[in-house]
C-alpha positions as a printed NumPy array, in Angstrom:
array([[ 47.928,  27.516,   6.922],
       [ 45.317,  30.23 ,   6.238],
       [ 46.037,  32.634,   9.028],
       [ 45.751,  35.695,   6.739],
       [ 42.251,  34.789,   5.545],
       [ 40.771,  34.795,   9.037],
       [ 42.031,  38.238,  10.013],
       [ 39.352,  40.365,   8.216],
       [ 36.512,  38.522,   9.999],
       [ 37.973,  39.411,  13.383],
       [ 38.333,  43.053,  12.307],
       [ 34.668,  43.25 ,  11.195],
       [ 33.442,  42.035,  14.586],
       [ 35.662,  44.492,  16.376],
       [ 34.447,  47.373,  14.207],
       [ 30.757,  46.587,  14.802],
       [ 31.256,  46.37 ,  18.55 ],
       [ 33.132,  49.641,  18.796],
       [ 30.516,  51.527,  16.722],
       [ 33.163,  53.264,  14.615],
       [ 31.974,  51.651,  11.375],
       [ 29.617,  54.497,  10.524],
       [ 26.429,  52.532,  11.229],
       [ 23.916,  51.318,   8.693],
       [ 22.584,  54.159,   6.572],
       [ 19.1  ,  53.856,   5.075],
       [ 19.195,  52.698,   1.489],
       [ 18.132,  55.458,  -0.949],
       [ 14.745,  54.699,  -2.465],
       [ 14.21 ,  55.211,  -6.207],
       [ 11.509,  57.682,  -7.127],
       [  8.575,  56.3  ,  -9.085],
       [  9.147,  58.882, -11.839],
       [  6.629,  61.167, -13.462],
       [  3.683,  59.398, -15.068],
       [  2.374,  61.029, -18.244],
       [ -1.385,  61.001, -18.53 ],
       [ -2.815,  58.828, -21.28 ],
       [ -4.476,  60.738, -24.127],
       [ -7.775,  59.324, -25.326],
       [ -7.468,  60.54 , -28.913],
       [ -9.82 ,  59.679, -31.767],
       [ -8.701,  57.003, -34.225],
       [-11.471,  57.734, -36.73 ],
       [-13.238,  61.004, -37.523],
       [-16.921,  61.163, -36.7  ],
       [-19.124,  63.576, -38.655],
       [-18.8  ,  66.404, -36.106],
       [-15.001,  66.265, -35.823],
       [-14.604,  65.94 , -39.618],
       [-16.721,  69.058, -40.158],
       [-14.726,  70.886, -37.48 ],
       [-11.483,  69.879, -39.223],
       [-12.727,  71.117, -42.612],
       [-13.923,  74.402, -41.074],
       [-11.155,  75.292, -38.599],
       [ -7.849,  73.895, -39.88 ],
       [ -7.629,  75.857, -43.183],
       [ -7.908,  79.104, -41.171],
       [ -4.703,  78.378, -39.232],
       [ -1.533,  80.117, -40.351],
       [  0.71 ,  77.146, -39.502],
       [ -0.594,  73.633, -40.112],
       [  1.258,  70.45 , -39.137],
       [ -0.036,  66.977, -38.261],
       [  0.984,  67.569, -34.64 ],
       [ -1.067,  70.781, -34.411],
       [ -4.099,  69.051, -35.945],
       [ -3.677,  66.155, -33.52 ],
       [ -3.546,  68.556, -30.561],
       [ -6.492,  70.728, -31.624],
       [ -8.89 ,  67.993, -32.759],
       [ -7.829,  65.387, -30.159],
       [ -7.088,  62.791, -32.837],
       [ -4.058,  60.525, -33.156],
       [ -1.097,  61.305, -35.413],
       [ -1.932,  58.944, -38.268],
       [ -5.435,  60.41 , -38.491],
       [ -3.952,  63.922, -38.499],
       [ -1.684,  62.968, -41.434],
       [ -4.712,  61.668, -43.335],
       [ -6.532,  64.924, -42.554],
       [ -3.627,  66.863, -44.091],
       [ -3.835,  64.752, -47.271],
       [ -7.591,  65.341, -47.419],
       [ -7.161,  69.117, -47.075],
       [ -4.413,  69.111, -49.71 ],
       [ -6.596,  67.223, -52.165],
       [ -9.374,  69.806, -51.646],
       [ -6.784,  72.592, -52.143],
       [ -7.669,  74.146, -48.761],
       [ -4.01 ,  74.225, -47.645],
       [ -0.68 ,  74.487, -49.45 ],
       [  2.689,  72.927, -48.554],
       [  5.618,  75.036, -47.357],
       [  8.05 ,  72.302, -46.414],
       [  7.699,  68.565, -46.941],
       [ 10.079,  66.319, -45.084],
       [ 10.029,  62.62 , -44.319],
       [  9.137,  63.103, -40.675],
       [  7.462,  66.504, -40.396],
       [  5.535,  68.443, -43.016],
       [  4.6  ,  72.109, -42.684],
       [  1.614,  73.644, -44.453],
       [ -0.194,  76.971, -44.476],
       [ -3.631,  78.165, -45.472],
       [ -4.283,  78.466, -49.185],
       [ -4.371,  82.126, -50.077],
       [ -6.228,  82.622, -53.33 ],
       [ -4.047,  84.606, -55.706]])
Protein backbone atom coordinates (compact mmCIF):
# COMPACT_ATOMS: atom_id res chain seq x y z
CA UNK A 1 0.00 0.00 0.00
CA UNK A 2 1.20 3.58 0.65
CA UNK A 3 3.70 3.01 3.38
CA UNK A 4 6.26 5.41 1.82
CA UNK A 5 3.82 8.33 1.72
CA UNK A 6 3.20 8.29 5.46
CA UNK A 7 6.85 8.39 6.49
CA UNK A 8 7.47 12.17 6.03
CA UNK A 9 4.56 13.06 8.34
CA UNK A 10 6.07 11.02 11.15
CA UNK A 11 9.45 12.69 10.59
CA UNK A 12 7.92 16.20 10.79
CA UNK A 13 6.33 15.45 14.17
CA UNK A 14 9.55 14.03 15.49
CA UNK A 15 11.52 17.07 14.31
CA UNK A 16 9.13 19.56 15.96
CA UNK A 17 9.22 17.69 19.25
CA UNK A 18 12.99 17.47 19.37
CA UNK A 19 13.43 21.20 18.60
CA UNK A 20 16.17 20.54 16.03
CA UNK A 21 14.14 22.00 13.16
CA UNK A 22 15.57 25.48 13.58
CA UNK A 23 12.37 27.00 14.98
CA UNK A 24 10.10 29.47 13.26
CA UNK A 25 11.98 32.57 12.16
CA UNK A 26 10.08 35.86 11.87
CA UNK A 27 9.05 36.58 8.31
CA UNK A 28 10.98 39.54 6.82
CA UNK A 29 8.72 42.56 6.41
CA UNK A 30 8.88 44.58 3.18
CA UNK A 31 9.81 48.21 3.59
CA UNK A 32 7.21 50.75 2.52
CA UNK A 33 9.73 52.39 0.17
CA UNK A 34 10.57 56.05 -0.16
CA UNK A 35 7.62 58.30 -0.96
CA UNK A 36 8.42 61.24 -3.24
CA UNK A 37 6.66 64.43 -2.27
CA UNK A 38 4.04 65.67 -4.70
CA UNK A 39 4.93 68.90 -6.51
CA UNK A 40 2.14 71.44 -6.76
CA UNK A 41 3.31 73.02 -10.01
CA UNK A 42 1.42 75.63 -12.03
CA UNK A 43 -0.47 74.44 -15.11
CA UNK A 44 -1.13 77.95 -16.42
CA UNK A 45 0.94 81.11 -16.06
CA UNK A 46 -0.60 83.92 -14.06
CA UNK A 47 0.50 87.49 -14.78
CA UNK A 48 3.20 87.52 -12.07
CA UNK A 49 4.83 84.23 -13.08
CA UNK A 50 4.67 85.14 -16.80
CA UNK A 51 6.45 88.43 -16.12
CA UNK A 52 9.03 86.61 -13.99
CA UNK A 53 9.61 84.13 -16.84
CA UNK A 54 10.09 86.92 -19.40
CA UNK A 55 12.47 88.77 -17.06
CA UNK A 56 14.57 85.98 -15.52
CA UNK A 57 14.84 83.11 -18.02
CA UNK A 58 16.63 84.98 -20.86
CA UNK A 59 19.41 85.89 -18.39
CA UNK A 60 20.27 82.23 -17.75
CA UNK A 61 23.26 80.77 -19.57
CA UNK A 62 21.67 77.33 -19.98
CA UNK A 63 17.94 77.10 -20.66
CA UNK A 64 15.98 73.84 -20.86
CA UNK A 65 12.31 73.08 -20.16
CA UNK A 66 13.36 71.18 -17.03
CA UNK A 67 15.27 74.18 -15.64
CA UNK A 68 12.32 76.49 -16.35
CA UNK A 69 9.97 74.01 -14.68
CA UNK A 70 12.21 73.86 -11.59
CA UNK A 71 12.76 77.62 -11.27
CA UNK A 72 9.22 78.82 -11.97
CA UNK A 73 7.43 75.87 -10.30
CA UNK A 74 5.43 75.11 -13.44
CA UNK A 75 4.81 71.75 -15.09
CA UNK A 76 6.83 70.46 -18.04
CA UNK A 77 4.31 71.17 -20.80
CA UNK A 78 4.00 74.77 -19.62
CA UNK A 79 7.80 75.07 -19.57
CA UNK A 80 7.95 73.86 -23.20
CA UNK A 81 5.38 76.48 -24.18
CA UNK A 82 7.44 79.11 -22.34
CA UNK A 83 10.48 78.12 -24.43
CA UNK A 84 8.46 78.53 -27.65
CA UNK A 85 7.26 81.93 -26.46
CA UNK A 86 10.81 83.09 -25.69
CA UNK A 87 12.03 81.78 -29.05
CA UNK A 88 9.32 83.66 -30.92
CA UNK A 89 10.34 86.88 -29.12
CA UNK A 90 14.00 86.13 -30.00
CA UNK A 91 15.02 86.30 -26.31
CA UNK A 92 16.79 82.91 -26.46
CA UNK A 93 18.53 80.94 -29.20
CA UNK A 94 18.71 77.16 -29.72
CA UNK A 95 21.94 75.22 -29.24
CA UNK A 96 20.65 71.69 -29.58
CA UNK A 97 17.16 70.55 -30.54
CA UNK A 98 16.29 66.94 -29.94
CA UNK A 99 12.99 65.10 -29.79
CA UNK A 100 13.06 64.72 -26.03
CA UNK A 101 15.32 67.47 -24.69
CA UNK A 102 16.11 70.85 -26.19
CA UNK A 103 18.94 73.09 -25.01
CA UNK A 104 18.90 76.86 -25.43
CA UNK A 105 21.02 79.81 -24.34
CA UNK A 106 20.49 83.52 -23.95
CA UNK A 107 20.40 85.54 -27.15
CA UNK A 108 23.60 87.52 -27.38
CA UNK A 109 23.14 90.45 -29.72
CA UNK A 110 25.87 90.37 -32.34
